[in-house]
C-alpha positions as CSV (number, residue, x, y, z in Angstrom):
1,P,-93.6,-99.5,83.3
2,R,-97.2,-100.5,83.9
3,S,-97.9,-102.4,87.0
4,T,-98.6,-106.1,86.7
5,L,-100.9,-108.2,88.6
6,S,-98.6,-110.4,91.2
7,S,-99.4,-113.9,90.5
8,S,-99.4,-114.8,94.4
9,S,-102.1,-112.7,95.2
10,A,-104.2,-112.2,91.9
11,A,-107.2,-112.9,94.0
12,S,-106.2,-109.8,96.3
13,D,-106.0,-107.5,93.5
14,V,-102.3,-106.4,94.2
15,Y,-100.2,-104.9,92.0
16,K,-96.4,-104.6,92.2
17,R,-94.2,-101.7,90.5
18,Q,-90.7,-100.6,90.5
19,V,-90.4,-97.4,92.3
20,S,-87.1,-95.3,92.8
21,T,-86.1,-94.8,96.4
22,Q,-83.0,-92.6,97.6
23,S,-81.7,-95.2,100.1
24,T,-82.0,-98.5,98.0
25,G,-82.1,-97.5,94.3
26,M,-84.9,-99.5,92.8
27,E,-87.2,-101.7,94.8
28,I,-90.3,-103.5,94.2
29,V,-93.2,-102.3,96.1
30,E,-96.7,-103.9,96.7
31,M,-99.5,-101.3,96.4
32,S,-103.3,-102.2,95.4
33,L,-104.4,-100.4,91.9
34,Q,-107.0,-98.4,93.8
35,A,-104.4,-97.0,96.1
36,E,-102.1,-96.1,93.5
37,F,-105.1,-94.7,91.5
38,E,-106.0,-92.5,94.7
39,Q,-102.0,-91.6,95.1
40,I,-101.4,-90.4,91.6
41,A,-105.0,-88.4,91.5
42,A,-103.5,-86.5,94.4
43,D,-99.8,-86.0,92.7
44,V,-101.1,-84.9,89.5
45,K,-103.0,-81.7,91.1
46,K,-99.7,-80.5,92.5
47,V,-97.9,-79.8,88.9
48,T,-96.7,-76.5,88.7
49,N,-97.4,-75.6,84.8
50,R,-101.2,-76.2,83.4
51,P,-101.5,-79.2,81.1
52,T,-103.4,-78.5,77.8
53,N,-107.1,-78.3,77.6
54,E,-107.0,-82.0,75.8
55,E,-104.5,-83.3,78.4
56,L,-106.9,-82.2,81.1
57,L,-110.1,-83.8,79.2
58,D,-108.3,-87.1,78.9
59,L,-107.3,-87.2,82.6
60,Y,-111.1,-86.0,83.4
61,A,-112.6,-88.9,81.1
62,L,-110.3,-91.4,82.5
63,Y,-110.8,-90.6,86.3
64,K,-115.0,-90.6,85.8
65,Q,-114.7,-93.7,83.8
66,A,-112.5,-95.2,86.8
67,T,-114.7,-94.0,89.3
68,V,-118.4,-93.6,88.4
69,G,-118.4,-96.3,84.9
70,D,-120.0,-95.7,81.8
71,N,-121.5,-91.8,81.4
72,N,-125.4,-92.3,81.5
73,T,-125.7,-88.7,82.2
74,A,-127.8,-86.4,79.7
75,Q,-125.7,-84.7,76.9
76,P,-125.5,-81.0,77.7
77,W,-126.4,-78.3,75.2
78,A,-123.8,-77.5,72.4
79,V,-123.5,-73.9,74.1
80,Q,-122.6,-75.6,77.3
81,V,-118.7,-76.0,75.5
82,E,-116.7,-76.8,78.7
83,A,-119.5,-79.7,79.8
84,A,-120.1,-80.8,76.4
85,A,-116.4,-81.3,76.0
86,K,-116.1,-83.1,79.1
87,W,-119.3,-85.3,78.4
88,N,-117.9,-86.2,75.1
89,A,-114.6,-87.3,76.5
90,W,-116.1,-89.4,78.9
91,T,-118.7,-91.0,76.4
92,K,-115.7,-92.1,74.1
93,L,-114.7,-94.6,77.0
94,K,-117.9,-96.2,77.6
95,G,-117.3,-100.0,77.8
96,T,-114.1,-99.5,79.0
97,D,-113.6,-101.7,82.5
98,K,-112.6,-99.8,85.8
99,T,-109.1,-101.9,85.9
100,T,-108.1,-100.4,82.5
101,A,-109.5,-96.8,83.2
102,Q,-107.4,-96.7,86.3
103,E,-104.4,-98.1,84.3
104,D,-104.6,-95.8,82.0
105,Y,-105.4,-92.7,84.1
106,I,-101.8,-93.8,86.0
107,D,-100.1,-93.8,82.7
108,K,-101.6,-90.4,81.5
109,A,-101.2,-88.8,85.2
110,K,-97.5,-89.9,85.0
111,E,-96.8,-88.5,81.6
112,I,-98.3,-85.2,83.0
113,I,-96.6,-84.9,86.0
114,K,-93.0,-85.7,84.3
115,K,-94.1,-83.1,81.5
116,Y,-95.4,-80.1,83.8
117,K,-93.4,-80.9,87.1
């Protein structure tokens, strides 16, 4: 389930999410969206099987949008196939705000982690 903004701490941008723990089952853990984003970015790099190129492009674009913002770099030459694919994927997210990009990245990374453990 997507994290929801805690009404008591909306100003401090604290999110609550359910997590599974061995000792207590399910519990609510408060974690900033930024902290969750950074943690999942590290975790997704640990999958044992390689995700598809499309999944990797989606993650790349969401990560760049969340960390840099809109793509204002020069478009690479078409013969630079990998660079062009990354540029196109990132450019498609133009106008997406940082919070939305972080949340979408977290959701996508969780799917990939579950699929490619």
